[in-house]
ZAMARGU-4260 file (C-alpha; in steps of 0.2 Angstrom, whole numbers, plus 5000, padded with zeros to 4 digits):
<rodrens>
0) 5661/4479/4936 | 5680/4481/4941 | 5681/4491/4955 | 5691/4508/4953 | 5705/4510/4964
5) 5707/4521/4978 | 5714/4537/4968 | 5701/4535/4954 | 5686/4532/4964 | 5690/4549/4972
10) 5695/4556/4956 | 5680/4551/4949 | 5670/4557/4968 | 5676/4573/4964 | 5666/4578/4948
15) 5652/4578/4958 | 5653/4593/4969 | 5647/4608/4966 | 5635/4599/4952 | 5616/4602/4954
20) 5608/4584/4955 | 5592/4588/4944 | 5582/4601/4937 | 5574/4615/4951 | 5559/4603/4959
25) 5543/4615/4960 | 5528/4611/4971 | 5513/4601/4965 | 5501/4612/4978 | 5505/4632/4983
30) 5509/4633/5003 | 5486/4631/5011 | 5480/4628/5025 | 5468/4615/5023 | 5487/4605/5022
35) 5493/4617/5039 | 5479/4610/5050 | 5482/4593/5045 | 5500/4594/5049 | 5498/4603/5065
40) 5482/4590/5072 | 5494/4576/5068 | 5507/4583/5080 | 5497/4592/5091 | 5507/4608/5088
45) 5493/4622/5096 | 5500/4638/5090 | 5487/4648/5084 | 5495/4658/5072 | 5496/4643/5063
50) 5475/4640/5061 | 5467/4650/5071 | 5463/4666/5057 | 5460/4678/5073 | 5472/4677/5083
55) 5486/4676/5067 | 5477/4695/5060 | 5483/4700/5078 | 5499/4693/5077 | 5516/4700/5072
60) 5512/4687/5054 | 5497/4697/5050 | 5487/4682/5046 | 5490/4662/5046 | 5509/4655/5043
65) 5516/4638/5042 | 5523/4628/5051 | 5543/4630/5047 | 5546/4611/5053 | 5533/4609/5038
70) 5548/4613/5024 | 5551/4596/5015 | 5532/4595/5016 | 5525/4606/5002 | 5541/4602/4991
75) 5535/4579/4991 | 5534/4573/4975 | 5517/4562/4980 | 5514/4545/4973 | 5527/4544/4965
80) 5537/4540/4979 | 5529/4522/4978 | 5538/4517/4963 | 5555/4519/4960 | 5554/4518/4941
85) 5544/4532/4941 | 5558/4543/4950 | 5569/4552/4935 | 5588/4547/4940 | 5602/4561/4946
90) 5616/4564/4950 | 5612/4561/4965 | 5608/4542/4960 | 5625/4542/4949 | 5636/4546/4962
95) 5624/4535/4973 | 5627/4520/4960 | 5646/4524/4959 | 5649/4520/4977 | 5639/4507/4976
100) 5647/4499/4962 | 5667/4500/4973 | 5659/4490/4987 | 5651/4504/4999 | 5634/4496/4998
105) 5626/4506/5015 | 5619/4522/5017 | 5615/4529/5034 | 5608/4547/5036 | 5621/4556/5049
110) 5615/4573/5050 | 5602/4586/5042 | 5602/4608/5047 | 5589/4619/5041 | 5588/4636/5041
115) 5568/4647/5040 | 5574/4665/5031 | 5553/4668/5032 | 5536/4659/5038 | 5528/4654/5023
120) 5510/4663/5021 | 5495/4653/5011 | 5499/4654/4993 | 5514/4654/4994 | 5521/4642/4980
125) 5539/4636/4983 | 5552/4627/4972 | 5572/4620/4973 | 5586/4615/4969 | 5596/4602/4978
130) 5618/4603/4977 | 5630/4592/4978 | 5641/4602/4992 | 5655/4593/4997 | 5660/4573/4998
135) 5674/4568/5007 | 5690/4559/5008 | 5688/4541/5015 | 5684/4540/5033 | 5684/4525/5045
140) 5668/4525/5055 | 5662/4513/5068 | 5651/4506/5054 | 5667/4502/5042 | 5676/4513/5028
145) 5665/4526/5018 | 5663/4544/5012 | 5651/4557/5018 | 5640/4567/5006 | 5635/4583/5009
150) 5619/4592/5000 | 5612/4608/5001 | 5595/4610/4995 | 5590/4632/4993 | 5571/4633/4994
155) 5561/4649/4985 | 5548/4657/4983 | 5535/4660/4967 | 5544/4675/4966 | 5561/4669/4966
160) 5569/4675/4982 | 5575/4662/4996 | 5567/4656/5008 | 5574/4643/5018 | 5588/4630/5014
165) 5591/4615/5019 | 5611/4603/5021 | 5607/4585/5023 | 5622/4572/5027 | 5624/4553/5023
170) 5638/4543/5022 | 5640/4530/5012 | 5651/4516/5020 | 5658/4500/5016 | 5648/4489/5030
175) 5662/4480/5042 | 5666/4462/5044 | 5661/4458/5064 | 5667/4439/5063 | 5654/4428/5073
180) 5659/4421/5090 | 5662/4405/5093 | 5646/4397/5102 | 5649/4391/5120 | 5644/4374/5123
185) 5629/4368/5124 | 5625/4383/5115 | 5616/4385/5099 | 5628/4390/5083 | 5611/4402/5075
190) 5616/4421/5075 | 5607/4432/5087 | 5591/4439/5082 | 5595/4456/5074 | 5590/4472/5086
195) 5579/4489/5082 | 5587/4504/5075 | 5590/4514/5092 | 5582/4531/5095 | 5591/4546/5096
200) 5595/4551/5116 | 5601/4570/5117 | 5599/4584/5131 | 5583/4588/5129 | 5575/4571/5128
205) 5585/4560/5139 | 5574/4561/5156 | 5559/4552/5145 | 5572/4537/5142 | 5579/4537/5156
210) 5559/4535/5164 | 5555/4522/5150 | 5569/4513/5158 | 5563/4517/5175 | 5546/4506/5167
215) 5537/4524/5169 | 5530/4534/5153 | 5532/4552/5157 | 5524/4569/5150 | 5533/4585/5151
220) 5522/4598/5159 | 5526/4615/5157 | 5526/4624/5176 | 5521/4643/5169 | 5504/4636/5161
225) 5502/4619/5166 | 5500/4612/5149 | 5506/4594/5144 | 5519/4592/5128 | 5527/4578/5120
230) 5540/4573/5111 | 5550/4584/5123 | 5556/4601/5119 | 5564/4614/5130 | 5552/4628/5127
235) 5533/4630/5129 | 5524/4633/5111 | 5511/4644/5124 | 5518/4652/5136 | 5538/4651/5128
240) 5541/4647/5149 | 5557/4635/5149 | 5551/4628/5167 | 5545/4613/5167 | 5542/4597/5178
245) 5532/4582/5173 | 5520/4569/5179 | 5518/4550/5176 | 5504/4543/5162 | 5493/4532/5168
250) 5493/4521/5149 | 5477/4524/5145 | 5475/4528/5126 | 5463/4526/5112 | 5470/4525/5093
255) 5471/4539/5085 | 5476/4535/5070 | 5489/4522/5061 | 5499/4513/5046 | 5502/4495/5048
260) 5521/4494/5037 | 5523/4477/5030 | 5539/4483/5018 | 5553/4486/5019 | 5557/4474/5028
265) 5570/4479/5043 | 5580/4466/5050 | 5575/4466/5071 | 5557/4471/5067 | 5543/4458/5066
270) 5527/4461/5052 | 5514/4466/5047 | 5521/4481/5061 | 5507/4492/5067 | 5514/4508/5070
275) 5500/4520/5079 | 5498/4539/5084 | 5489/4535/5103 | 5482/4549/5110 | 5485/4547/5128
280) 5471/4548/5139 | 5482/4567/5148 | 5481/4572/5130 | 5494/4573/5122 | 5499/4562/5108
285) 5513/4546/5104 | 5521/4537/5090 | 5521/4520/5093 | 5517/4500/5091 | 5502/4493/5095
290) 5505/4472/5097 | 5494/4457/5100 | 5481/4463/5085 | 5476/4460/5070 | 5478/4473/5058
295) 5462/4469/5050 | 5454/4471/5070 | 5462/4490/5070 | 5449/4503/5073 | 5452/4522/5074
300) 5446/4529/5093 | 5449/4511/5101 | 5455/4508/5118 | 5472/4504/5121 | 5485/4500/5136
305) 5501/4504/5140 | 5513/4492/5144 | 5531/4498/5143 | 5544/4479/5138 | 5562/4475/5133
310) 5561/4473/5115 | 5580/4466/5118 | 5595/4465/5132 | 5597/4486/5126 | 5581/4494/5125
315) 5566/4495/5135 | 5551/4502/5123 | 5531/4510/5128 | 5519/4498/5117 | 5503/4499/5118
320) 5488/4482/5116 | 5469/4482/5115 | 5459/4483/5131 | 5450/4469/5129 | 5431/4468/5136
325) 5425/4456/5146
</rodrens>
């Protein structure tokens, strides 16, 4: 296919704006207490209005409600996600293909925003529609020149009432060409090993990463009620205090859950990649990697020991290894 001129391409892009990407999606299951409980256990969210019927009945909600952060979980299409051939084409896939065919082959998510109108309750059945809200003009970014695509997904309940919305933005770009540096005398000409994806750092978790850089795994502690929490949050889920301090973890933990990632293989990672949910002896959990362990030897509940290591010349990460018994 011959590439379009910039003017031709942008004329084609404009035809996608304001268009629904496909038919309305219907959640496979209604909101239910079982999935809410599994979510809260995995996330370490102990807010009683999500799982304790008596406490929830006495709250302003009058019964159990779903965590707002579960919004997208109710709409997941299930196992068909693992088979691209079963995923029906949409206007969004057509838009991405148009850009890819014209050299904008890179894609990266840039930001997401959600708004919730009310809590979902067991028995609610979600449906959603997604519209291409905007396509920017060509922009120059650090990754390369490209186009920002904004989509807006609207969520409604079984009665057609709008309960939430979500906007999502991605950048489709032409990867910037970086000239390879000439090797100095005695230096190998082999390309440098790609680096892992950089973790998001912001106002609420910057202090945690500073601790990692200093070789310490810190746990946020509420100054009001003493509860420990992770990941870092600005407010305690138990007493709603915004005052907090931190303690240093001793580094001992148990394998609470795990998945072994084989594919797709992202540059900068070694495979098979063991992604684990580790329960620290202090009681909080965090997602990390287990090293020096055959995937077949993994066992739920096995003892793990923390090690904070440099994975490249810029990034320190907490990783775990099985505790070897003498």
